[in-house]
C-alpha positions in Angstrom: 75.5 115.2 70.2 76.8 113.6 66.3 73.8 111.2 65.0 75.0 107.8 66.2 73.2 105.1 67.0 71.7 104.6 70.3 69.9 101.6 70.3 72.0 100.8 72.9 69.5 102.8 75.1 66.7 100.9 74.9 68.5 97.4 75.7 69.1 95.4 79.1 71.1 97.8 81.4 73.1 94.6 82.6 74.2 94.0 78.4 77.2 94.2 77.4 76.2 96.4 74.2 74.6 98.7 76.5 77.5 99.3 79.0 79.8 99.8 76.0 77.1 102.5 74.5 77.2 104.2 78.2 81.1 103.9 78.5 80.9 105.5 74.6 78.3 108.2 75.6 80.6 109.3 79.3 83.9 109.5 76.3 81.7 112.1 74.4 79.9 113.7 77.3 83.4 114.2 79.5 85.1 116.0 76.5 82.1 118.0 75.1 80.3 119.1 78.2 81.9 118.2 81.3 82.6 120.9 84.1 86.0 120.0 85.4 85.7 116.3 86.2 82.0 116.2 86.4 78.9 116.4 83.9 75.4 116.6 84.7 74.2 113.0 85.4 70.9 112.0 83.0 70.4 109.1 84.8 66.2 108.9 86.0 66.8 109.7 89.0 69.4 112.7 88.7 67.3 114.1 85.3 70.5 116.0 84.8 69.9 118.2 87.7 72.9 117.1 89.8 77.1 117.2 88.7 79.2 113.9 89.5 82.6 112.1 88.3 82.5 109.7 85.6 82.1 106.7 87.6 79.0 107.7 89.5 77.7 108.6 86.1 78.3 105.1 85.2 76.6 103.7 88.0 73.7 105.3 87.6 73.1 105.0 84.1 73.7 101.1 84.8 71.5 100.7 87.8 68.9 103.5 86.9 69.0 104.3 82.9 68.7 107.1 80.8 65.7 109.4 82.2 62.8 108.5 79.5 62.7 110.4 75.8 66.7 111.9 76.6 67.3 110.7 73.0 68.8 114.1 72.3 71.7 114.5 74.4 71.1 118.6 74.8 73.2 118.4 78.1 75.9 116.7 76.9 77.2 117.9 73.7 
């Protein structure tokens, strides 16, 4: 993915900036790395192993957060 500011990834998951960052991430991920209407979920529980729809991935990222160290989005464009 582009060299974007990813500082939002370390913010509290309930913050507006984090949620906005998640939605920007999902916009790009679904443009570049989707399989139909799903992407690999980069949350701490799925660890890029399971394909999910956007609303599920969004929920997972807000509830669980991103997998540790996922600053380089290798599975999402």
